[in-house]
C-alpha positions in Angstrom: -42.8 27.9 -8.1 -41.4 24.4 -8.3 -43.4 21.8 -6.3 -40.8 19.1 -6.5 -39.9 17.9 -3.1 -36.5 19.2 -2.0 -33.7 17.4 -0.1 -33.3 20.7 1.8 -36.7 20.1 3.5 -35.7 18.6 6.9 -38.5 16.0 6.7 -37.4 14.8 3.3 -33.7 14.9 4.3 -34.6 12.7 7.4 -36.5 10.3 5.2 -33.5 10.0 2.8 -31.2 9.4 5.8 -33.6 6.8 7.2 -33.9 5.1 3.8 -30.2 5.0 2.8 -27.9 5.4 5.8 -27.9 1.8 6.9 -27.7 0.5 3.3 -24.6 2.8 2.6 -23.0 1.8 5.9 -23.4 -1.9 5.1 -22.1 -1.4 1.5 -18.9 0.3 2.9 -18.5 -2.1 5.7 -18.6 -5.1 3.3 -15.9 -3.4 1.2 -13.6 -2.3 4.0 -14.4 -4.6 7.0 -14.1 -1.5 9.2 -17.4 -0.5 10.8 -16.0 2.8 12.2 -14.7 3.9 8.8 -18.0 2.9 7.1 -20.0 5.0 9.7 -17.7 8.0 9.4 -17.9 8.0 5.6 -21.7 7.7 5.6 -21.9 10.6 8.1 -19.6 12.7 5.9 -21.7 11.9 2.8 -24.9 13.0 4.5 -23.2 16.2 5.6 -22.2 16.9 2.0 -25.7 16.1 0.9 -27.1 18.7 3.3 -24.5 21.2 2.2 -25.4 20.7 -1.4 -29.1 19.9 -1.0 -30.1 22.7 -3.4 -28.1 21.1 -6.2 -29.2 17.5 -5.6 -32.6 16.3 -6.9 -34.5 14.0 -4.6 -34.6 11.2 -7.2 -30.8 11.5 -7.5 -30.0 11.6 -3.8 -29.2 7.8 -3.5 -26.8 7.9 -6.5 -25.2 11.1 -5.1 -24.7 9.5 -1.7 -23.2 6.3 -3.2 -20.8 8.4 -5.4 -19.7 10.5 -2.5 -19.1 7.5 -0.2 -17.4 5.4 -2.9 -15.0 8.3 -3.8 -14.2 9.0 -0.1 -13.6 5.3 0.4 -11.1 5.1 -2.5 -9.4 8.3 -1.3 -8.9 6.9 2.2 -7.6 3.6 0.7 -5.1 5.5 -1.4 -4.1 7.5 1.6 -3.6 4.4 3.7 -1.5 2.9 0.9 0.8 5.9 0.9 1.1 5.8 4.7 1.9 2.1 4.7 4.5 2.6 2.0 6.1 5.4 4.0 6.0 3.3 7.2 7.8 0.4 5.4 10.6 2.6 4.0 13.7 2.8 6.1 13.8 6.0 8.1 17.1 7.7 8.5 17.8 9.3 11.9 20.3 12.1 12.2 21.8 11.0 15.5 22.9 7.5 14.2 24.7 8.6 11.0 27.9 10.1 12.3 30.7 10.8 9.8 32.5 7.7 11.0 29.3 5.6 10.4 28.9 7.0 6.9 32.5 6.3 6.0 32.3 2.7 7.3 29.1 2.2 5.5 30.6 3.5 2.2 33.6 1.2 2.7 31.4 -1.8 3.4 29.3 -1.1 0.3 32.4 -1.0 -1.8 33.6 -4.3 -0.3 30.2 -5.8 -0.9 30.1 -4.7 -4.5 33.6 -6.0 -5.1 32.7 -9.3 -3.5 29.5 -9.6 -5.6 31.6 -9.1 -8.7 33.8 -12.1 -7.7 30.8 -14.4 -7.9 30.1 -16.6 -11.0 27.3 -15.4 -13.3 24.9 -18.0 -11.9 25.6 -17.2 -8.3 25.5 -13.5 -8.8 22.2 -13.8 -10.7 20.6 -15.9 -8.0 21.9 -13.7 -5.1 20.7 -10.5 -6.7 17.3 -11.9 -7.6 16.8 -13.0 -4.1 18.2 -9.9 -2.3 17.1 -7.2 -4.6 14.0 -8.5 -6.4 12.9 -10.5 -3.3 12.2 -13.6 -5.3 11.8 -16.9 -3.6 13.9 -19.9 -4.5 10.8 -21.4 -6.2 10.2 -18.3 -8.3 13.9 -18.1 -9.3 13.8 -21.8 -10.3 10.8 -21.3 -12.5 12.2 -18.1 -14.0 15.6 -19.6 -14.8 14.3 -23.0 -15.8 16.3 -25.0 -13.3 15.5 -27.0 -10.2 14.9 -25.4 -6.8 17.9 -27.5 -5.5 20.1 -25.9 -8.1 19.0 -22.5 -6.9 19.7 -23.5 -3.3 23.2 -24.7 -4.2 24.0 -21.5 -6.1 22.8 -19.4 -3.2 24.8 -21.4 -0.7 28.0 -21.0 -2.8 27.3 -17.3 -3.3 26.9 -16.7 0.4 30.0 -18.7 1.4 32.1 -16.8 -1.2 30.7 -13.4 -0.1 31.4 -14.1 3.6 34.9 -15.3 2.8 35.7 -12.4 0.4 34.3 -9.7 2.7 36.2 -11.1 5.7 39.5 -11.1 3.8 39.2 -7.6 2.5 
């Protein structure tokens, strides 16, 4: 029979918990800044350790716990990223989009596209970089190799022309 101490022994499991729980919690807290999340992940890791105690050697318990908590932390971070991305995306509601609204939206988008096509190449480039790529005036100036004032002037001209063109259509 094997005399190696087992993590399945309650006294050894408690010692592993006492030795590593606070260390793991602090590690996760420093990474996330969220004490509740850190404590939850540590608790989950120790539950998994208990469920898999026959597979985990005592001298590997610390590494096992770190691997479990680190993976769980990354999974939660990835999940939060997806949730945030979804929250930022515009949500369509069925009650707002009547056929009339859709038709007007389609007509407006056609007018806008035509108006954008009437802009000079420089004005169109600056307008689209700002509105679609979300670039700042400074970023556009660096990218195009012109001054920020030149970008401001192009944007102003583009907006004036767009307002005038859309109003007249």
